C-alpha positions as a Markdown table, in Angstrom:
| # | Residue | x | y | z |
|---|---|---|---|---|
| 1 | Unk | -0.1 | 0.1 | 0.0 |
| 2 | Unk | 1.3 | 3.4 | -1.1 |
| 3 | Unk | 1.6 | 5.8 | 1.8 |
| 4 | Unk | 3.3 | 9.0 | 0.5 |
| 5 | Unk | 4.5 | 10.3 | -2.8 |
| 6 | Unk | 6.2 | 13.8 | -3.2 |
| 7 | Unk | 7.7 | 14.1 | -6.6 |
| 8 | Unk | 8.2 | 17.8 | -6.7 |
| 9 | Unk | 11.2 | 19.5 | -5.2 |
| 10 | Unk | 10.0 | 22.3 | -3.0 |
| 11 | Unk | 12.0 | 25.5 | -2.5 |
| 12 | Unk | 11.5 | 28.8 | -0.6 |
| 13 | Unk | 12.9 | 32.3 | -1.2 |
| 14 | Unk | 11.9 | 35.5 | 0.7 |
| 15 | Unk | 11.9 | 37.4 | -2.6 |
| 16 | Unk | 11.2 | 36.9 | -6.3 |
| 17 | Unk | 14.6 | 38.4 | -7.3 |
| 18 | Unk | 16.3 | 35.6 | -5.3 |
| 19 | Unk | 14.6 | 32.9 | -7.5 |
| 20 | Unk | 15.3 | 34.8 | -10.8 |
| 21 | Unk | 19.1 | 34.7 | -9.8 |
| 22 | Unk | 19.2 | 31.2 | -8.7 |
| 23 | Unk | 17.2 | 29.6 | -11.5 |
| 24 | Unk | 19.1 | 31.5 | -14.1 |
| 25 | Unk | 16.2 | 32.5 | -16.3 |
| 26 | Unk | 16.9 | 32.5 | -20.1 |
| 27 | Unk | 15.5 | 32.5 | -23.7 |
| 28 | Unk | 14.6 | 29.0 | -23.7 |
| 29 | Unk | 12.1 | 29.6 | -20.8 |
| 30 | Unk | 8.5 | 30.6 | -21.2 |
| 31 | Unk | 6.9 | 32.4 | -18.3 |
| 32 | Unk | 3.2 | 32.2 | -18.0 |
| 33 | Unk | 1.6 | 34.6 | -15.8 |
| 34 | Unk | -0.9 | 37.5 | -15.5 |
| 35 | Unk | -0.6 | 41.3 | -16.4 |
| 36 | Unk | -0.7 | 42.2 | -12.9 |
| 37 | Unk | 2.2 | 40.0 | -11.9 |
| 38 | Unk | 4.2 | 40.6 | -14.7 |
| 39 | Unk | 4.0 | 44.4 | -14.4 |
| 40 | Unk | 4.5 | 44.4 | -10.6 |
| 41 | Unk | 7.4 | 41.9 | -10.3 |
| 42 | Unk | 8.9 | 41.0 | -13.8 |
| 43 | Unk | 8.7 | 43.9 | -16.2 |
| 44 | Unk | 11.5 | 45.9 | -14.6 |
| 45 | Unk | 14.0 | 42.9 | -14.4 |
| 46 | Unk | 14.0 | 42.9 | -18.3 |
| 47 | Unk | 14.3 | 39.0 | -18.5 |
| 48 | Unk | 15.4 | 37.3 | -21.6 |
| 49 | Unk | 12.5 | 34.7 | -21.3 |
| 50 | Unk | 9.4 | 34.9 | -23.4 |
| 51 | Unk | 6.2 | 35.8 | -21.6 |
| 52 | Unk | 2.5 | 34.6 | -22.0 |
| 53 | Unk | -0.2 | 36.6 | -20.1 |
| 54 | Unk | -3.3 | 34.8 | -19.4 |
| 55 | Unk | -5.3 | 38.0 | -19.6 |
| 56 | Unk | -4.9 | 37.8 | -23.4 |
| 57 | Unk | -6.9 | 34.6 | -23.6 |
| 58 | Unk | -9.9 | 35.5 | -21.3 |
| 59 | Unk | -10.9 | 36.0 | -17.7 |
| 60 | Unk | -11.8 | 33.4 | -14.9 |
| 61 | Unk | -10.8 | 29.9 | -14.5 |
| 62 | Unk | -9.3 | 27.7 | -17.2 |
| 63 | Unk | -11.6 | 26.5 | -20.0 |
| 64 | Unk | -10.8 | 24.1 | -22.8 |
| 65 | Unk | -11.1 | 26.6 | -25.4 |
| 66 | Unk | -8.8 | 29.0 | -23.7 |
| 67 | Unk | -6.1 | 26.5 | -23.4 |
| 68 | Unk | -6.6 | 25.4 | -27.0 |
| 69 | Unk | -6.0 | 28.8 | -28.2 |
| 70 | Unk | -2.7 | 29.2 | -26.0 |
| 71 | Unk | -1.5 | 25.9 | -27.3 |
| 72 | Unk | -2.2 | 26.8 | -31.0 |
| 73 | Unk | -0.2 | 30.1 | -30.3 |
| 74 | Unk | 2.9 | 28.0 | -29.0 |
| 75 | Unk | 2.9 | 25.5 | -31.8 |
| 76 | Unk | 5.9 | 27.1 | -33.5 |
| 77 | Unk | 7.9 | 27.5 | -30.2 |
| 78 | Unk | 10.5 | 25.3 | -28.7 |
| 79 | Unk | 10.9 | 25.9 | -25.0 |
| 80 | Unk | 12.7 | 23.7 | -22.5 |
| 81 | Unk | 11.0 | 25.1 | -19.4 |
| 82 | Unk | 7.6 | 26.5 | -18.5 |
| 83 | Unk | 7.6 | 28.8 | -15.4 |
| 84 | Unk | 4.1 | 29.3 | -14.1 |
| 85 | Unk | 3.6 | 32.4 | -11.7 |
| 86 | Unk | 0.0 | 32.9 | -10.5 |
| 87 | Unk | -2.9 | 31.1 | -9.0 |
| 88 | Unk | -4.5 | 27.8 | -9.6 |
| 89 | Unk | -5.8 | 28.8 | -13.0 |
| 90 | Unk | -2.4 | 29.7 | -14.2 |
| 91 | Unk | -0.8 | 26.6 | -12.7 |
| 92 | Unk | -3.5 | 24.3 | -14.1 |
| 93 | Unk | -2.9 | 25.6 | -17.6 |
| 94 | Unk | 0.8 | 25.6 | -17.4 |
| 95 | Unk | 0.8 | 21.8 | -16.4 |
| 96 | Unk | -0.8 | 21.1 | -19.7 |
| 97 | Unk | 1.6 | 23.3 | -21.6 |
| 98 | Unk | 4.4 | 20.9 | -20.7 |
| 99 | Unk | 2.7 | 18.2 | -22.6 |
| 100 | Unk | 3.3 | 17.2 | -26.2 |
| 101 | Unk | 0.0 | 17.7 | -27.9 |
| 102 | Unk | -1.5 | 15.8 | -30.8 |
| 103 | Unk | -5.2 | 16.8 | -30.3 |
| 104 | Unk | -7.4 | 19.2 | -28.3 |
| 105 | Unk | -7.9 | 19.6 | -24.5 |
| 106 | Unk | -11.1 | 17.5 | -24.5 |
| 107 | Unk | -9.2 | 14.7 | -26.1 |
| 108 | Unk | -6.5 | 15.0 | -23.4 |
| 109 | Unk | -9.0 | 15.0 | -20.4 |
| 110 | Unk | -11.0 | 12.0 | -21.9 |
| 111 | Unk | -7.5 | 10.4 | -22.4 |
| 112 | Unk | -8.1 | 9.9 | -26.2 |
| 113 | Unk | -4.5 | 10.8 | -27.0 |
| 114 | Unk | -1.2 | 9.8 | -25.5 |
| 115 | Unk | 0.1 | 11.9 | -22.4 |
| 116 | Unk | 3.6 | 12.8 | -22.9 |
| 117 | Unk | 5.6 | 15.5 | -21.0 |
| 118 | Unk | 8.2 | 17.1 | -23.0 |
| 119 | Unk | 9.1 | 20.4 | -20.9 |
| 120 | Unk | 10.1 | 20.9 | -17.2 |
| 121 | Unk | 7.7 | 22.9 | -15.1 |
| 122 | Unk | 8.5 | 25.4 | -12.5 |
| 123 | Unk | 5.6 | 26.7 | -10.4 |
| 124 | Unk | 5.5 | 29.8 | -8.2 |
| 125 | Unk | 2.0 | 30.1 | -6.5 |
| 126 | Unk | 0.7 | 33.4 | -5.8 |
| 127 | Unk | -2.3 | 32.4 | -3.8 |
| 128 | Unk | -2.5 | 30.3 | -0.7 |
| 129 | Unk | -4.9 | 27.8 | -1.4 |
| 130 | Unk | -4.5 | 25.7 | -4.6 |
| 131 | Unk | -1.7 | 23.4 | -3.4 |
| 132 | Unk | -1.4 | 22.6 | -7.1 |
| 133 | Unk | 2.3 | 23.3 | -7.0 |
| 134 | Unk | 2.9 | 19.8 | -5.6 |
| 135 | Unk | 0.0 | 17.8 | -7.2 |
| 136 | Unk | -0.5 | 15.8 | -10.6 |
| 137 | Unk | -4.0 | 17.3 | -11.0 |
| 138 | Unk | -5.3 | 19.9 | -13.6 |
| 139 | Unk | -8.9 | 21.1 | -13.4 |
| 140 | Unk | -10.5 | 22.6 | -16.5 |
| 141 | Unk | -14.0 | 23.8 | -17.4 |
| 142 | Unk | -15.2 | 21.9 | -20.2 |
| 143 | Unk | -17.6 | 24.2 | -22.0 |
| 144 | Unk | -19.5 | 21.6 | -24.0 |
| 145 | Unk | -20.3 | 19.5 | -20.9 |
| 146 | Unk | -20.9 | 22.6 | -18.7 |
| 147 | Unk | -18.9 | 21.3 | -15.9 |
| 148 | Unk | -15.3 | 21.0 | -14.8 |
| 149 | Unk | -13.1 | 17.8 | -15.3 |
| 150 | Unk | -9.9 | 16.8 | -13.6 |
| 151 | Unk | -6.9 | 15.1 | -15.3 |
| 152 | Unk | -4.7 | 13.3 | -12.8 |
| 153 | Unk | -1.5 | 11.8 | -14.3 |
| 154 | Unk | 2.1 | 11.7 | -13.0 |
| 155 | Unk | 3.1 | 13.7 | -16.2 |
| 156 | Unk | 1.6 | 16.8 | -14.6 |
| 157 | Unk | 3.8 | 16.8 | -11.5 |
| 158 | Unk | 5.7 | 20.1 | -11.4 |
| 159 | Unk | 9.5 | 19.5 | -11.2 |
| 160 | Unk | 9.9 | 22.6 | -8.8 |
| 161 | Unk | 7.5 | 24.2 | -6.4 |
| 162 | Unk | 9.0 | 27.6 | -5.4 |
| 163 | Unk | 7.3 | 29.4 | -2.4 |
| 164 | Unk | 7.8 | 33.2 | -2.1 |
| 165 | Unk | 6.0 | 35.3 | 0.6 |
| 166 | Unk | 6.7 | 38.4 | -1.1 |
| 167 | Unk | 4.3 | 37.4 | -4.2 |
| 168 | Unk | 1.5 | 36.9 | -1.8 |
| 169 | Unk | 1.4 | 40.3 | 0.1 |
| 170 | Unk | -0.7 | 42.1 | -2.5 |
| 171 | Unk | -3.2 | 39.3 | -2.8 |
| 172 | Unk | -6.8 | 41.0 | -2.7 |
| 173 | Unk | -8.8 | 40.1 | 0.6 |
| 174 | Unk | -11.4 | 38.0 | -1.2 |
| 175 | Unk | -8.9 | 36.0 | -3.1 |
| 176 | Unk | -6.9 | 35.4 | 0.2 |
| 177 | Unk | -10.0 | 34.1 | 2.0 |
| 178 | Unk | -11.3 | 31.9 | -0.9 |
| 179 | Unk | -7.9 | 30.4 | -1.6 |
| 180 | Unk | -7.1 | 29.6 | 1.9 |
| 181 | Unk | -10.7 | 28.2 | 2.6 |
| 182 | Unk | -9.9 | 25.9 | -0.4 |
| 183 | Unk | -6.6 | 24.8 | 1.3 |
| 184 | Unk | -8.6 | 24.1 | 4.5 |
| 185 | Unk | -11.0 | 22.0 | 2.6 |
| 186 | Unk | -8.2 | 20.1 | 0.9 |
| 187 | Unk | -6.7 | 19.3 | 4.2 |
| 188 | Unk | -10.2 | 18.3 | 5.7 |
| 189 | Unk | -11.2 | 16.1 | 2.8 |
| 190 | Unk | -7.9 | 14.4 | 2.7 |
| 191 | Unk | -8.0 | 13.6 | 6.4 |
| 192 | Unk | -11.2 | 11.7 | 6.0 |
| 193 | Unk | -10.5 | 10.1 | 2.7 |
| 194 | Unk | -10.3 | 6.3 | 2.6 |
| 195 | Unk | -6.7 | 6.7 | 1.2 |
| 196 | Unk | -5.7 | 8.7 | 4.2 |
| 197 | Unk | -2.8 | 7.3 | 6.3 |
| 198 | Unk | -0.4 | 8.3 | 9.1 |
| 199 | Unk | 1.7 | 10.2 | 6.8 |
| 200 | Unk | -0.8 | 12.3 | 4.8 |
| 201 | Unk | -2.6 | 13.0 | 8.3 |
| 202 | Unk | 0.7 | 14.8 | 9.5 |
| 203 | Unk | 0.2 | 17.2 | 6.6 |
| 204 | Unk | -3.7 | 17.5 | 6.8 |
| 205 | Unk | -3.7 | 18.2 | 10.7 |
| 206 | Unk | -0.9 | 20.6 | 10.6 |
| 207 | Unk | -2.7 | 22.7 | 7.6 |
| 208 | Unk | -5.9 | 22.6 | 9.5 |
| 209 | Unk | -4.4 | 23.9 | 12.6 |
| 210 | Unk | -2.4 | 26.6 | 10.9 |
| 211 | Unk | -5.3 | 28.0 | 8.7 |
| 212 | Unk | -7.9 | 28.1 | 11.5 |
| 213 | Unk | -5.5 | 29.7 | 14.0 |
| 214 | Unk | -4.6 | 32.0 | 11.4 |
| 215 | Unk | -8.1 | 33.0 | 10.9 |
| 216 | Unk | -8.8 | 33.4 | 14.5 |
| 217 | Unk | -5.9 | 35.8 | 14.7 |
| 218 | Unk | -7.0 | 37.8 | 11.5 |
| 219 | Unk | -10.6 | 38.2 | 13.1 |
| 220 | Unk | -9.2 | 39.3 | 16.4 |
| 221 | Unk | -6.3 | 41.7 | 15.1 |
| 222 | Unk | -7.8 | 43.0 | 11.8 |
| 223 | Unk | -7.6 | 41.8 | 8.1 |
| 224 | Unk | -4.3 | 43.6 | 7.5 |
| 225 | Unk | -2.6 | 41.1 | 10.0 |
| 226 | Unk | -2.8 | 38.5 | 7.4 |
| 227 | Unk | 0.3 | 40.0 | 5.9 |
| 228 | Unk | 2.2 | 39.3 | 9.3 |
| 229 | Unk | 1.5 | 35.7 | 9.0 |
| 230 | Unk | 1.2 | 35.0 | 5.3 |
| 231 | Unk | 4.2 | 32.6 | 5.3 |
| 232 | Unk | 1.9 | 30.5 | 7.7 |
| 233 | Unk | -0.8 | 30.3 | 5.0 |
| 234 | Unk | 1.5 | 29.6 | 2.3 |
| 235 | Unk | 3.2 | 26.7 | 4.2 |
| 236 | Unk | -0.3 | 25.3 | 5.2 |
| 237 | Unk | -1.5 | 25.4 | 1.6 |
| 238 | Unk | 1.5 | 23.5 | 0.6 |
| 239 | Unk | 1.0 | 20.9 | 3.2 |
| 240 | Unk | -2.7 | 20.5 | 2.2 |
| 241 | Unk | -1.5 | 20.1 | -1.4 |
| 242 | Unk | 0.8 | 17.2 | -0.3 |
| 243 | Unk | -2.1 | 15.7 | 1.7 |
| 244 | Unk | -4.7 | 15.6 | -1.0 |
| 245 | Unk | -2.2 | 14.9 | -3.7 |
| 246 | Unk | -1.8 | 11.5 | -2.1 |
| 247 | Unk | -5.3 | 10.9 | -0.9 |
| 248 | Unk | -7.6 | 12.8 | -3.3 |
| 249 | Unk | -10.4 | 15.1 | -2.4 |
| 250 | Unk | -14.2 | 14.2 | -2.3 |
| 251 | Unk | -17.9 | 15.3 | -2.4 |
| 252 | Unk | -17.2 | 18.9 | -1.5 |
| 253 | Unk | -15.3 | 19.3 | -4.7 |
| 254 | Unk | -17.5 | 17.1 | -6.8 |
| 255 | Unk | -20.6 | 19.1 | -5.8 |
| 256 | Unk | -19.1 | 22.4 | -6.6 |
| 257 | Unk | -17.9 | 21.6 | -10.1 |
| 258 | Unk | -21.4 | 22.0 | -11.8 |
| 259 | Unk | -21.8 | 25.3 | -10.0 |
| 260 | Unk | -18.3 | 26.6 | -10.9 |
| 261 | Unk | -18.5 | 24.9 | -14.5 |
| 262 | Unk | -21.9 | 26.6 | -15.4 |
| 263 | Unk | -22.1 | 29.7 | -13.3 |
| 264 | Unk | -18.3 | 30.4 | -13.1 |
| 265 | Unk | -18.3 | 30.6 | -9.5 |
| 266 | Unk | -14.5 | 31.0 | -8.2 |
| 267 | Unk | -13.2 | 27.6 | -7.1 |
| 268 | Unk | -12.6 | 28.3 | -3.4 |
| 269 | Unk | -15.9 | 30.1 | -3.0 |
| 270 | Unk | -18.0 | 27.3 | -4.8 |
| 271 | Unk | -16.2 | 24.7 | -2.3 |
| 272 | Unk | -17.2 | 26.8 | 0.6 |
| 273 | Unk | -20.8 | 26.7 | -0.4 |
| 274 | Unk | -20.9 | 22.8 | 0.1 |
| 275 | Unk | -18.1 | 22.4 | 2.8 |
| 276 | Unk | -20.3 | 22.3 | 5.9 |
| 277 | Unk | -23.4 | 20.9 | 4.4 |
| 278 | Unk | -21.4 | 17.8 | 3.2 |
| 279 | Unk | -19.7 | 17.3 | 6.4 |
| 280 | Unk | -23.0 | 17.6 | 8.5 |
| 281 | Unk | -24.3 | 14.9 | 6.2 |
| 282 | Unk | -21.4 | 12.7 | 6.7 |
| 283 | Unk | -21.7 | 13.1 | 10.5 |
| 284 | Unk | -25.4 | 12.4 | 10.4 |
| 285 | Unk | -24.8 | 9.1 | 8.5 |
| 286 | Unk | -21.8 | 7.9 | 10.5 |
| 287 | Unk | -20.6 | 10.1 | 13.6 |
| 288 | Unk | -18.4 | 7.3 | 15.0 |
| 289 | Unk | -15.8 | 6.9 | 12.4 |
| 290 | Unk | -12.9 | 9.0 | 11.6 |
| 291 | Unk | -15.1 | 12.1 | 11.3 |
| 292 | Unk | -15.2 | 12.1 | 15.0 |
| 293 | Unk | -11.3 | 12.5 | 15.1 |
| 294 | Unk | -11.6 | 15.4 | 12.7 |
| 295 | Unk | -14.2 | 17.0 | 15.0 |
| 296 | Unk | -11.8 | 16.7 | 18.0 |
| 297 | Unk | -9.2 | 18.6 | 15.9 |
| 298 | Unk | -11.7 | 21.3 | 15.2 |
| 299 | Unk | -12.8 | 21.5 | 18.8 |
| 300 | Unk | -9.2 | 21.8 | 20.2 |
| 301 | Unk | -8.5 | 24.7 | 17.8 |
| 302 | Unk | -11.8 | 26.5 | 18.3 |
| 303 | Unk | -11.8 | 25.9 | 22.0 |
| 304 | Unk | -15.4 | 24.7 | 22.0 |
| 305 | Unk | -16.7 | 21.2 | 22.1 |
| 306 | Unk | -20.4 | 21.8 | 21.7 |
| 307 | Unk | -21.6 | 22.2 | 17.9 |
| 308 | Unk | -18.4 | 22.0 | 16.2 |
| 309 | Unk | -19.9 | 22.8 | 12.7 |
| 310 | Unk | -21.7 | 25.7 | 14.0 |
| 311 | Unk | -18.6 | 27.0 | 15.6 |
| 312 | Unk | -16.6 | 26.6 | 12.5 |
| 313 | Unk | -19.3 | 28.2 | 10.5 |
| 314 | Unk | -19.2 | 31.3 | 12.8 |
| 315 | Unk | -15.3 | 31.6 | 12.0 |
| 316 | Unk | -15.7 | 31.1 | 8.3 |
| 317 | Unk | -18.7 | 33.2 | 7.8 |
| 318 | Unk | -17.0 | 36.3 | 9.3 |
| 319 | Unk | -14.3 | 35.9 | 6.5 |
| 320 | Unk | -16.5 | 34.8 | 3.5 |
| 321 | Unk | -20.1 | 35.5 | 2.9 |
| 322 | Unk | -22.2 | 32.3 | 1.6 |
| 323 | Unk | -25.3 | 33.2 | -0.3 |
| 324 | Unk | -28.1 | 30.7 | -1.6 |
| 325 | Unk | -27.2 | 28.9 | -4.7 |
| 326 | Unk | -30.1 | 30.6 | -6.6 |
| 327 | Unk | -28.4 | 33.8 | -6.1 |
| 328 | Unk | -25.6 | 32.6 | -8.5 |
| 329 | Unk | -28.4 | 31.9 | -11.2 |
| 330 | Unk | -28.9 | 28.3 | -10.5 |
| 331 | Unk | -32.3 | 26.9 | -11.3 |
| 332 | Unk | -34.1 | 24.6 | -9.0 |
| 333 | Unk | -34.7 | 22.0 | -11.9 |
| 334 | Unk | -30.9 | 22.0 | -12.1 |
| 335 | Unk | -30.6 | 20.3 | -8.5 |
| 336 | Unk | -31.3 | 16.9 | -10.1 |
| 337 | Unk | -29.3 | 17.5 | -13.4 |
| 338 | Unk | -26.3 | 18.6 | -11.3 |
| 339 | Unk | -26.7 | 15.6 | -9.2 |
| 340 | Unk | -27.0 | 13.1 | -12.0 |
| 341 | Unk | -23.9 | 14.7 | -13.8 |
| 342 | Unk | -21.9 | 14.3 | -10.4 |
| 343 | Unk | -22.7 | 10.7 | -10.2 |
| 344 | Unk | -21.8 | 10.0 | -13.8 |
| 345 | Unk | -18.7 | 12.2 | -14.3 |
| 346 | Unk | -17.1 | 12.7 | -10.8 |
| 347 | Unk | -16.5 | 9.1 | -9.8 |
| 348 | Unk | -12.8 | 10.1 | -9.5 |
| 349 | Unk | -13.7 | 12.1 | -6.6 |
| 350 | Unk | -16.7 | 10.3 | -5.0 |
| 351 | Unk | -14.5 | 7.4 | -4.3 |
| 352 | Unk | -12.7 | 9.5 | -1.7 |
| 353 | Unk | -15.7 | 10.3 | 0.3 |
| 354 | Unk | -15.7 | 9.6 | 4.1 |
| 355 | Unk | -18.9 | 7.6 | 3.6 |
| 356 | Unk | -21.0 | 7.0 | 0.4 |
| 357 | Unk | -23.4 | 9.5 | -0.4 |
| 358 | Unk | -26.6 | 8.3 | -2.3 |
| 359 | Unk | -28.4 | 10.3 | -5.1 |
| 360 | Unk | -30.9 | 11.3 | -2.4 |
| 361 | Unk | -28.1 | 12.5 | -0.2 |
| 362 | Unk | -26.6 | 14.7 | -2.7 |
| 363 | Unk | -30.1 | 16.1 | -3.9 |
| 364 | Unk | -30.9 | 17.1 | -0.2 |
| 365 | Unk | -27.5 | 19.0 | 0.0 |
| 366 | Unk | -28.2 | 21.0 | -2.9 |
| 367 | Unk | -31.9 | 21.6 | -1.7 |
| 368 | Unk | -30.6 | 22.8 | 1.7 |
| 369 | Unk | -28.4 | 25.4 | 0.2 |
| 370 | Unk | -30.7 | 26.4 | -2.6 |
């Protein structure tokens, strides 16, 4: 039984310039980033590398048509290294840019074409939530199917993950919260996964403790205090990435994908919509399994052993407002169609559930949040 696999070399620098000097950026490198990050951190350095800015290809999270257009523009180029500097969307796209392409993105995600890695990948995350810098997973919105699909193959592992606190200090408040909540959910879903083990639990528990303690400090000391402790969130996100990269995530992510895919709700925000409802359902169905250990961890950090999910909700809702699903545009009749699409298309995630959720369970979760 496999316990732990970390294929990516993890490095840390205090400043972006230190990374540039040590990695010797040159003309065979392609840096894939956003316009804001390019102008803030890279433009003045006059690097010899080529740049592609995601903004040119559209806003929001990655979609198959966006990536097909990027790949088409790169067909005549010959890079040896892709350097991704950005959040989860940029990292997920960059993973695919390292592959040898003989079809389109949908063909790749449906595994109709060979998956061959031909470029080195260096990842510098600029949010504290995705954990994608140490995982072999890429998530893409498939327009034709109106949902998100995940590709998880070893060819997608980054060669280097580079953690730089400087790159996180100008992160807008909402992106900080939605990304770090996503990291919390990664750690929590990993902890209760059937694939969880004594090694992954070390990373899960530490991430949960660091993120929740950080939230409590920010609530008590003000939102600007996060810059004082941003390194804790960076490390916690990375720990959570190592954990779920080995165990997978479950129903919270699965239920969020149709909402994100059709209504373009940001990934972390969509996950938070379902987080507490899914775990309340788990606890109702089987309160005596591993979820009881999880609740002890929550209670220890939150200092209250009464209703652990209500206490958790009180903390998280002070940082991120949850609105009814109908306010995103979701229609009542989509509750059942979303449920059917999850059962059919998200088996990769549902096998990682703490306990099996029936179709009726999933429908009841959607209804409770609608």
